[in-house]
C-alpha positions as CSV (number, residue, x, y, z in Angstrom):
1,M,-23.1,-17.5,49.2
2,S,-19.9,-15.9,47.9
3,A,-17.8,-17.6,45.3
4,D,-14.3,-18.5,46.2
5,W,-12.4,-16.6,43.4
6,S,-9.1,-18.2,44.1
7,Q,-10.1,-21.3,42.1
8,F,-10.2,-19.2,38.9
9,V,-7.6,-18.4,36.4
10,P,-6.5,-14.8,36.3
11,G,-7.9,-12.8,33.5
12,E,-4.4,-12.3,32.0
13,I,-3.8,-16.0,31.4
14,V,-7.2,-16.5,29.9
15,Y,-6.5,-13.5,27.6
16,D,-3.1,-14.8,26.5
17,T,-4.6,-18.3,25.9
18,L,-7.3,-16.9,23.7
19,K,-4.9,-14.6,21.9
20,S,-2.6,-17.6,21.2
21,R,-5.5,-19.6,19.8
22,A,-6.3,-16.7,17.4
23,G,-2.6,-16.6,16.7
24,I,-2.6,-20.1,15.5
25,E,-5.7,-19.3,13.2
26,Q,-3.9,-16.3,11.9
27,S,-1.0,-18.5,11.2
28,Y,-3.0,-20.8,8.9
29,D,-4.7,-17.7,7.4
30,A,-1.2,-16.1,6.7
31,F,-0.1,-19.4,5.3
32,K,-2.9,-19.5,2.9
33,N,-3.4,-15.9,2.0
34,T,-0.2,-14.0,2.5
35,I,2.2,-16.5,0.9
36,H,-0.5,-18.4,-1.0
37,G,0.6,-21.5,0.6
38,D,-2.5,-23.5,-0.5
39,R,-1.3,-23.2,-4.2
40,T,1.8,-24.9,-5.4
41,Y,2.5,-23.4,-9.0
42,T,5.0,-26.2,-9.5
43,M,6.5,-27.3,-12.6
44,D,9.0,-29.9,-11.4
45,D,10.2,-32.1,-8.4
46,Y,12.8,-29.4,-7.2
47,Q,10.1,-26.5,-7.2
48,M,7.8,-28.9,-5.1
49,Q,10.4,-29.6,-2.6
50,G,11.2,-26.0,-2.4
51,W,7.5,-25.1,-1.9
52,T,7.2,-27.8,0.8
53,F,10.2,-26.6,2.6
54,V,9.0,-23.0,2.7
55,N,5.5,-24.2,3.8
56,F,7.2,-26.1,6.6
57,L,9.2,-23.1,7.8
58,T,6.3,-20.6,7.7
59,P,4.4,-21.8,10.7
60,I,7.7,-22.3,12.6
61,L,8.7,-18.7,11.9
62,H,5.3,-17.4,12.8
63,C,5.2,-19.3,16.1
64,W,8.8,-18.0,16.9
65,V,7.9,-14.4,16.2
66,Y,4.7,-14.7,18.2
67,G,6.8,-16.1,21.1
68,L,9.3,-13.4,20.9
69,L,6.4,-10.8,20.8
70,K,4.8,-12.4,23.9
71,E,8.0,-12.7,25.8
72,R,8.9,-9.0,25.4
73,V,5.2,-8.2,26.1
74,L,4.7,-6.5,22.6
75,L,1.7,-8.3,21.5
76,R,-0.7,-5.4,22.4
77,R,1.3,-3.2,20.2
78,Y,2.4,-5.4,17.3
79,T,1.3,-8.4,15.3
80,H,3.4,-11.0,13.5
81,E,2.5,-9.3,10.2
82,D,4.1,-6.0,11.6
83,V,7.3,-8.0,12.0
84,L,7.2,-10.1,8.9
85,E,5.7,-7.7,6.3
86,P,9.0,-5.7,5.9
87,L,10.8,-9.0,5.0
88,E,8.6,-9.1,1.8
89,L,10.8,-6.3,0.5
90,V,13.9,-8.4,0.6
91,N,14.9,-10.0,-2.7
92,M,17.8,-12.2,-3.8
93,L,19.3,-11.6,-7.2
94,R,21.4,-13.8,-9.2
95,K,24.3,-12.3,-11.1
96,G,26.1,-15.2,-13.0
97,E,26.9,-17.7,-10.4
98,E,26.7,-15.3,-7.5
99,W,23.6,-14.4,-5.3
100,R,23.2,-11.0,-3.8
101,R,20.6,-9.4,-1.6
102,S,18.9,-6.4,-3.3
103,E,18.7,-3.0,-1.8
104,I,15.9,-2.8,0.8
105,P,13.7,0.2,0.1
106,R,12.9,2.5,3.0
107,E,9.3,3.0,3.6
């Protein structure tokens, strides 16, 4: 007997599904290890609110970047870390009452 292969899901869909699951696990890993989201280091209520807000945005940003990479068929070439890592070089500096973005060093 030969199998009716039309009932099976194409390999590309299976691959993308498994990759998205791995992406979710990587999101939690990045949350815990990259930005140390599992440690608060807070001293007051305002810091705790800021920490909570950043930790709320982190998985949203990760999923958004993953979606953009998937939509543009770039997942085989780039990871979310390739996209987000350069953002670690961006700093905001406060001079008096004014906030400014620091220069971004070239790698």
